[in-house]
C-alpha positions in Angstrom: 17.2 -42.4 -19.0 19.7 -39.5 -18.1 18.7 -37.7 -21.2 14.9 -37.9 -20.3 15.3 -36.5 -17.2 17.3 -33.8 -18.1 14.6 -33.1 -21.0 11.9 -33.0 -18.2 13.9 -31.0 -15.9 14.7 -28.5 -18.9 11.1 -28.4 -19.7 9.9 -27.4 -16.2 12.7 -25.0 -15.9 12.1 -23.3 -19.2 8.0 -23.2 -18.4 8.8 -21.7 -15.2 11.0 -19.2 -16.8 8.1 -18.4 -19.3 5.5 -18.1 -16.9 7.4 -15.5 -14.7 8.1 -13.2 -17.7 4.4 -13.8 -19.0 1.2 -12.0 -17.9 0.3 -14.7 -15.3 3.6 -14.2 -13.8 2.7 -10.6 -13.0 -0.5 -11.6 -11.6 1.1 -14.1 -9.3 3.4 -11.1 -8.0 0.3 -9.2 -7.2 -1.3 -11.9 -5.1 -0.5 -10.4 -1.9 -2.9 -8.6 0.4 -5.8 -6.9 -1.7 -6.2 -3.0 -0.8 -8.7 -1.3 -2.7 -7.6 2.6 -2.4 -10.2 5.7 -2.9 -8.3 8.6 -4.9 -8.8 11.6 -6.8 -8.6 10.2 -10.5 -6.3 13.0 -11.8 -3.9 12.7 -8.3 -0.6 11.7 -9.4 1.4 11.4 -6.1 -1.6 8.7 -5.1 -0.8 6.9 -8.5 3.0 6.6 -7.3 2.2 5.5 -3.9 -0.3 2.6 -5.7 2.7 1.8 -7.9 4.9 1.0 -4.9 2.4 -0.9 -3.3 2.0 -3.2 -6.6 6.1 -3.5 -6.8 5.8 -4.8 -3.3 3.2 -7.5 -4.4 0.1 -5.9 -3.0 -3.0 -6.6 -5.5 -4.5 -3.0 -5.8 -7.8 -1.9 -7.2 -8.8 1.7 -7.4 -12.0 3.7 -7.2 -12.2 7.1 -8.2 -13.5 9.7 -5.5 -12.7 13.4 -4.6 -14.1 16.1 -2.5 -17.1 15.8 0.0 -17.6 12.2 -1.0 -14.1 11.2 -0.4 -13.9 12.8 2.8 -17.6 11.8 3.9 -16.0 8.0 3.5 -13.0 9.1 5.6 -15.0 10.2 8.5 -17.4 7.0 8.1 -14.4 4.7 7.9 -13.2 6.3 11.3 -10.3 8.3 10.0 -10.5 11.6 12.1 -10.2 14.7 9.9 -6.9 15.7 11.3 -5.3 12.6 10.0 -6.6 13.4 6.5 -4.2 13.0 3.2 -5.2 12.9 -0.7 -6.0 9.1 -0.6 -7.4 6.4 1.6 -7.2 2.8 1.4 -8.8 -0.3 2.8 -6.7 -3.6 3.5 -7.8 -6.9 5.3 -10.4 -4.4 7.3 -7.7 -1.8 8.2 -7.9 2.1 6.9 -4.7 3.4 5.6 -4.8 7.0 5.0 -2.1 8.9 3.0 1.3 7.9 2.1 2.1 5.0 4.5 5.1 3.1 3.7 4.7 -0.6 3.1 6.8 -1.7 5.8 4.2 0.1 8.2 1.4 -1.6 6.5 2.7 -5.2 6.3 3.9 -4.7 10.3 0.2 -3.6 10.8 -1.4 -6.7 9.0 1.5 -9.1 11.2 0.7 -7.7 14.4 -3.2 -7.3 13.9 -4.1 -4.8 16.7 -7.8 -4.0 17.4 -7.7 -0.3 15.6 -9.1 1.5 12.5 -5.9 1.7 10.9 -3.0 3.8 9.8 -2.2 7.5 8.6 0.3 9.8 7.4 -1.7 13.2 7.6 -0.9 15.6 4.8 1.6 14.8 2.1 5.2 15.1 3.6 8.0 15.3 1.1 10.0 12.2 0.9 7.2 9.9 2.1 6.4 7.2 -0.4 5.0 8.5 -3.8 5.7 12.2 -2.6 9.4 12.5 -4.0 12.7 11.1 -3.5 13.2 9.2 0.2 16.9 10.7 0.6 15.1 14.0 0.6 12.6 13.5 2.8 11.0 15.8 5.4 10.6 14.0 8.9 7.0 12.6 9.4 5.0 10.3 11.6 2.8 7.2 11.0 -0.1 7.1 13.3 -1.9 4.5 14.5 -5.7 5.6 14.8 -7.5 3.9 17.6 -11.3 2.7 17.5 -12.1 5.9 20.0 -10.5 8.4 17.3 -7.3 8.8 19.3 -3.8 8.3 17.7 -0.7 7.4 18.7 2.9 7.3 16.6 3.3 4.1 15.3 6.6 4.9 13.1 8.6 8.0 13.0 10.7 8.7 9.9 13.5 11.1 10.5 14.4 13.9 7.9 17.1 12.6 5.5 
């Protein structure tokens, strides 16, 4: 009887370990919030930001876009021109513009304010996907309100 219990337990633990190491395990890791990113297909920093999201459990899809088409998408989605960056994402009804840290996206999703979303305008060095964090320049993450106004949501000091 003890041997049968041990065998079932060993089988279950072994099966769980195999699942975690398999491609199905990788799919389970991406089972977090679904985020869709519009980006220039040739942009390396956008791809680096996407990798950070995936490593934090977001289920990321991408769509190639650039130039006037991407800028029109940003404006039509409520992102003021002065808040623009290189890529634009949508997650659970919120817009995410530029190199917004994962912690801020998660805070937005937890708090659920009635806003357009978040933005890190430009491409500040050391923001997620833009170089090492320990060398970052100071930058702000802005909350974009429905009327187009903005407020600082988070501040990241220079490293």
